[in-house]
N, C-alpha and C positions, 0 to 999 in steps of 0.2 A: 232538429227538434221534433218534427212531426213523426218521423219514422221511429225514433227511439221511444217516444211516448206511446205510439201506437203498439209497438212491440211489447212494451211493458203492460199495456192495457190488455192485450190479447193473452199474455201469460197469466193474468189474473183469472181469466175465464178458462184458459186451457194451460194450466201450469206444466212445466217440465220438471220432472224429478231427477236430481243429479246424485242423490244418495238415499239410502234406505230410510234415514230419519226424516226425510221430507214427505215420504209416503204416508197417507192417512193410516192411523193405527189399525183400523179394522182390515186393511189390506196388507199390512206390513209382513205378516207371517207368510202369506202366499207370494208376495213379491220377493221375499228372501229365497224361497224355493225356486222361483223363476230365475233369480240371479245365480243360484247354485247350479242349476241345470243349464245355465248359459242360454236360456230362452231369451232373456233380455240382457243387455250389456251396455257398457259405457261407450264413450266416443274416443277412448284412448287417453283422455285427460281426467275423466271422472269415472267413478264406479259404475254408474248407470246414467242413462240419458234417454228418458222416455216421457212422452206426453201423457197426461192423465187419461185421456180416452184410449190410447194405445195400451196402457197398463191395464185398464179395466177390461178391455177386450181380451187380453192374454189371460187375465185371471178368470174371466167367465168361460173362456175356451177350455182352460184347465179343469174348471169345476165340471163342465159338461162331459169332458173326456173321462174324468174320474167316476162319473155316475153312470157310465154305460155298462 
């Protein structure tokens, strides 16, 4: 009980996105490009599997690279 509820609790703070429709709308277009480029990918069972903070880091990295 403790482990499962703790895992669920942590996922509320740091959600894991398993498909593009779970990504916040303001990031969705950029996340789709990252999926198409295979910068982010799934775990073999899902289209994608990435934590919110990791996705944000990839999006910010891409924005910085595009502005050089």
